[in-house]
C-alpha positions in Angstrom: -11.8 19.7 -1.7 -8.9 17.6 -2.6 -9.2 14.0 -3.6 -7.6 11.3 -1.2 -5.5 10.2 -4.1 -3.9 12.7 -6.3 -2.6 10.2 -8.8 -1.8 6.7 -8.7 -0.1 4.2 -11.4 2.9 2.3 -12.6 6.2 3.8 -12.1 10.2 3.0 -12.5 11.2 5.8 -10.4 12.3 3.8 -7.1 13.1 0.1 -8.0 11.9 -2.4 -7.1 8.6 -0.7 -6.6 6.4 -0.7 -9.9 3.6 1.1 -8.3 3.0 4.4 -6.5 0.0 6.5 -5.4 0.4 10.2 -4.0 -2.1 11.3 -1.5 -2.1 14.4 0.9 -1.8 14.9 4.8 -5.0 16.3 5.9 -5.6 18.3 9.0 -7.3 15.2 10.7 -3.8 13.4 10.1 -1.9 15.8 12.3 -1.3 16.9 15.9 -1.5 20.4 17.3 1.9 21.2 15.5 0.8 20.2 12.3 2.8 17.1 12.3 1.4 13.8 11.0 0.5 11.3 13.7 2.5 8.2 13.4 -0.7 6.0 13.1 -1.9 7.8 10.1 0.9 6.8 8.1 -1.2 3.5 7.7 -3.9 5.5 5.7 -1.2 6.4 3.1 -0.3 2.8 2.6 -3.9 1.6 2.5 -5.0 4.2 -0.1 -1.9 3.1 -2.2 -2.5 -0.8 -1.7 -6.3 -0.1 -2.9 -5.0 2.0 -5.9 -2.6 -1.1 -6.6 -5.4 -3.5 -6.5 -7.7 -1.4 -8.7 -4.9 -0.8 -11.2 -4.6 -5.0 -11.4 -8.5 -5.2 -11.7 -8.5 -6.9 -8.2 -11.6 -5.8 -6.2 -10.7 -3.3 -3.6 -11.9 -5.6 -0.6 -10.9 -8.8 -2.2 -12.4 -11.3 -4.6 -15.4 -13.1 -3.7 -14.6 -15.7 -1.1 -11.2 -14.2 -0.4 -12.0 -11.1 1.5 -8.8 -9.0 2.7 -8.1 -8.6 6.4 -4.7 -7.3 7.8 -2.6 -9.7 9.6 0.3 -7.4 10.6 1.8 -3.9 9.9 5.3 -2.9 10.5 6.4 0.6 9.9 10.0 2.2 10.3 9.7 5.9 10.7 12.5 8.1 9.1 11.0 11.6 9.0 7.8 13.5 9.8 5.3 14.3 7.3 3.2 17.7 8.0 -0.1 19.0 7.1 -0.7 19.4 3.6 2.4 17.4 2.4 2.1 15.3 -0.7 3.2 11.7 0.2 4.0 9.3 -2.6 3.7 5.6 -1.3 5.7 3.2 -3.4 4.1 -0.3 -3.1 4.8 -3.8 -4.3 3.8 -7.4 -3.5 7.0 -9.0 -2.5 5.6 -12.4 -1.6 2.6 -14.4 -2.4 1.7 -17.4 -0.2 -1.2 -20.0 -0.2 -3.4 -17.6 1.7 -1.8 -14.3 2.1 0.2 -11.6 0.2 2.8 -9.2 1.6 3.2 -5.6 0.5 6.3 -3.6 1.0 6.2 0.1 0.9 8.3 3.2 1.0 6.8 6.5 1.7 8.4 9.8 0.6 7.4 13.6 0.9 6.9 15.0 -2.6 8.6 18.4 -2.5 9.8 21.1 -5.1 13.5 20.2 -4.0 12.9 16.4 -4.5 11.8 13.7 -2.4 12.3 12.9 1.3 12.2 9.4 2.6 9.4 9.3 5.4 9.1 5.5 6.2 9.4 1.9 5.2 6.7 -0.4 5.7 5.6 -4.3 5.4 2.0 -5.1 5.4 0.6 -8.8 5.5 -2.9 -9.3 4.0 -4.6 -12.7 4.8 -7.7 -13.6 2.6 -10.6 -14.9 4.5 -13.9 -16.7 3.3 -15.9 -14.2 5.1 -15.2 -11.6 7.7 -14.5 -13.6 11.0 -14.0 -16.8 8.9 -11.2 -19.2 7.9 -8.3 -18.3 5.7 -9.0 -19.1 2.2 -6.8 -19.7 -0.7 -5.3 -16.9 -3.0 -7.5 -17.0 -6.0 -5.6 -18.0 -9.2 -6.8 -14.6 -10.9 -5.5 -12.6 -8.0 -2.2 -14.7 -8.1 -1.8 -14.3 -11.8 -2.5 -10.6 -11.8 0.1 -9.9 -9.3 2.7 -12.3 -10.6 2.5 -10.8 -14.0 2.6 -7.2 -12.9 5.5 -7.8 -10.3 7.3 -10.4 -12.3 7.3 -12.7 -9.3 8.8 -16.2 -9.6 7.6 -18.9 -7.3 5.6 -16.4 -5.4 8.4 -14.3 -4.1 10.4 -11.3 -5.4 
């Protein structure tokens, strides 16, 4: 059985992204023609965002008192992924606000002939004190870890 994430870590291959994670399109991600269903691209983005957080020492679901919930997700599709493709999701936090952080992403198919640009995405994550609760401030430890890794100045790159 293949792992959800083949590998993840820092990269300098596709600036301005500094982190990427490779995952594989599973059969459950596809339609009868073995083409990845558009809604499943979010799974590759989510896997990369969680790997990014773990790399920075941030709890996957959020630090205590600042649980992560998705506020918005926008995806611009460029090409179709297919069953068993390896998809590399390049992610970065492009903005830190008082209660949220914004991921930008680029998804590419990994192939022997190089990479193919599959999609671009923007994901806004809000922290809440408890699920169903009010927004909470981004903890200093999260802000410091992301700022140091991304080189953010003033909360935006």
